[in-house]
C-alpha positions, 0 to 999 in steps of 0.5 A: 723974771721972765728974761732971766729964765729965758736966759737960763734955758738958753745957757742950758740948751747951749751947754747940752748942745756943746757937750754933745757936739764935743763927745761926738767930735772925739768919737769921730777923731778916735775912730779913724786911727783905730779903723786904720790899724796896721800890725807891728813888726815882731822883735826877739824877746831874747834881746831883753831881760824880763821881770813880771810883777804880780801884786797879790791880795788874797789871791788863792783861787787864781795865783797858781794858774797865773804863775804857771801859765807865765812859766810855761809861756814866758820862761825867760821871765823872772816872776815876782809874786808880791804878797801884801798881807794876804789873809787866805793861802796866798803866801803859802802858795807862792812860797811853794812855787818859789821852791819848785821854780827858780824863776819865781820870787816872793816879796812879803809885805807885813804890817805896819808897811803892808796894805798901803796901796798897789803902788807901795807893793810894786815899789818893794818889788822894784827895789828887790829887782835893783838889788838882784841885778848884777853889777854893770847890768844894762838897765836899758835892756831890762823890762818890768811888766805888771800882771794882775793875779788873774791875768794871762799874757798872750804867748807871743806878747814879749816878741811883739813888744820887743819889736822895733817900734816899741821896745826896740826904739830906745826912746820908748820908756813903757808899753801898754798892751791891749786888755781883754775881759772875759770869764775864761782867760785860759780859753781866750789866751788859747785862741790863735792870735790870728783869729783874735786880731783878724776874726773871732775869739772865744767870748760868746759865752760870757755874761753880757755885763762881761762882754760889755767891759770887753767891748769897752777895752777892745773898742773905745779905750783902745781907740783912745790909745790909738789916738794917744799914739799920735798925740804922744800920750799913751796912757799906762794900764794896771794890767799888761803895762811893761816899762824899761828899768831906766825909765823907772830909774828916772822917775825914782830918781826924781821923786823917790819911787816909781809908783806913787799914791794915787788909786790910779797908780798906772796912769800916774806912772804913765805921767811920770814916764812922759814927764821924765822924757820917755815915750809911752806906746801902746800895742794892739797886736798882743794882749793880756786877758783878765776876769770880768765882773759879772755883777753891777755893784763890784763893777761900780766900785771898781769904776769909782776907784778908777774915776777917783784915782783920775781926779787925784791925778789932776795935781799933775795937770799943771806940770804936764801943760808946762812940760817941754817933754810933752807935745801940746796935743799930748798935754791937751788930750791928757787934760781932756782925760782928766776932765772926763769925770767932771764932764760925766757929772756935768752931763748927767745934770744938763741932759736930763734938765734939758729933757725935762724942760722940752717936755714941760714946753711940749705939754704946756703949749697952748695947741698941744704937744702935737703941734709943738712937735710939728712946729719944728721941735720934732728936730730934737728927736733925731738930734738926741739920737745923733748925739746921745745914742749913736756914739754909744751904739756904734761900738756894738757894731765895731765890736763884731767887725774890728775887735776879734770876737764872736758876735753875730749880726743880731748879737752886734745889734744887742750889744749896741742897744746894751752899750747905750745903758752901759755908758750911762750906768758908768756916769754913776761912778763919777758922782761916787768918786767926787763925793769920796774926794770931797769927803777926803776918802782915800782907802779902798777895799779889793774888788771881789771876784765872782768865783772868790770863796770866803777867806775863812775855812777855805782849804788850800788848793792842791797845786799842780806839780811841774813836769 
């Protein structure tokens, strides 16, 4: 009995140590390309035909501002507003916009086809684009972007992603731009691009939870994308993703439609683009801004959906690992990303159990806990700080120096401490996602924004006429 207990404890300690080493190693690997970033060369937006898709479900509080911003800063683009059976005044607003602007199109979805997921809504717009293009159009010069209803594209975005290393390269099928999170999207996109990339952006007035989301996207998520550029496995996001029409055509030719049914339809699309033989790229030199979530409950709901979508995409893992079109490093990186929810579940069990065992030994040592520490167990404390705290805390300081935001030294220290708790908070989502998968739940409700009003009795906002 005693030997089996010791064996179990040894395995527990080994598992905790291996997880820590793997996590810290991954952080070190992603940091190097992130810190050595160099700006890309600009292209000419006039080289492409731009179509921007905006999926809409009860977006009356934000849709007018988003469409107007696109029309003002991105006048070459055709803006497709996809109303997925909204119950508020979204449809009336986008219809009004379409009557005022020739570059605005409305796609109306009604039951029983409506509300079957974001992917289905995007597929409807894809079919409309294909029907509207003139015969003989060069589909390789058509770029289809996706922007959330609360999103704001940075004004030079089309010129940046038209550059020679992005859509200027015919092998590139899709580009994901940097995502920034804030409570004031208009103020952020109004910030000078040089100030954003090189120094300071307007985020200092945001709620701490919103700033942690911005840190997450501008820091570790961006760093992962830099690593993926090297492995050939850049992932697509749901906001600020741009895809060449020929890449969408190739996916649709093989699978029926470009987008599919996973709750993480953006990541799923990126996998299909890679499997169809196109390259995916990440661009850190332009961005899309979106509203952050200032309350914990909506944030956990959103991240649980993402985690569940990640698990759903496991069905593509065998195809990725056996694909001749995806490099071995790329396939391994994708496999690692798909493993993340399970590593979070595993780690959330292993680490607390290891801590409990260590504490039990400390307080049951015949010579006392102090002697137990002095006998060599004190080394567990710096080891725990190195593996369990430092990787999360580092991003607070990098957020100040490398993420183009306004943070004082004291603020960076506070962000470092808060990010430790934020990282462990998100582990809850992996458990929730796993339970949903085991129970067979695939339905989802839209995450409400902080400034959304109740649908019932909501007056129609007065749109601002175009000049």
